C-alpha positions, 0 to 999 in steps of 0.5 A: 858135577858129582865131584864138585858136589862131593867136595862141597859135602866134605867141606861142609862136614868138616866145617860143622863137625864138632871140635875134638878140643874141649871148649870149656874147662872147669878147675878145682885148686887146693893150696896152702898160702903164706902172706907177705907185705903190709895190710896197712903201713907198718902193719905186717899181714903176717902179724894177723895171719900165719897162712891160709888154705885156699879152695878155688873153683874156676870156669874157662872158655878155650878160644884156641887150643893154647889160650883160654880165659874165664872167671875164678872164685877162691875162699881160704880159711885162715890160720891166725897168728899166735900173737894176735889173740889173747888168752881166752879169746877165740879168733878166726879169719879168711881170705876171699877173692873173685876175678878174671884170668887168662891161661896159656897152655904150652902143650895142650895136646900132650901128656904133660902141659906146662901152663901160665896164667895172669888174672886180676880181681877183688879181695876180702880178708876178715879177722873175727874174735869172740870172748865172753859172749862178745864178738867182733870182726874187721874186714879189709878189701881192695883190688888185687892188681894181679895174680901170676900162676905157673904149673903143669898138668898131667893128663890122666884121661882125655877129659881130666888132668891133675898137677902142681902149681905155684902162684903169687897174688898181690894188691892193696886194701882200700876199704875196711868195715867192722861189725859186732862190738867193733861196728862203727869204730873202723869203717870206710875208705882207708886213707891213701897215705897208709895204704900198702902193698901186700901179697899171698904166695900159693903152693898147691894142686889143680885138677881140670875137667875138660867138657 
């Protein structure tokens, strides 16, 4: 009887013991991105933007040591292409996205952990211009069908890892809205016949805090 009780006690202790593997991970990414494809048919995205600086925060729940999933938010101040704004016009812009992702780590308990992620979400891209006290902005938005990222994490401690990554985000703008002087000039759904595929390549670094 004592042996049985002892075995049950050990089993219970193992069942209810806290996991050694962190269940929640918080990510911070800093990167440089380059546009590709068309905003709409025959209008290259690179005609408006030469690049952007994405800053991303994400939270993930770990279902297994290898597999986790969660949500991400990314904001990227954009660099406006030199031929977009005329002399005396001040221009600015951004690219923003919100979505969900799944991440698979190949060696989560090692000092070096290669990983790959797949996600999807919604994207907003804005261009603003002002001159002589008059300002206007145009915002394109649409479903970002997918983003694929690969990288490697180097464990700096049991709770923190840091490493490089590359990624590609691709989708189609389906809506456009405007404000300021341009308000009412371009608004609503983009006609299907002029919709086009576009994307952003990203090159950056990711820091991960395992809680």
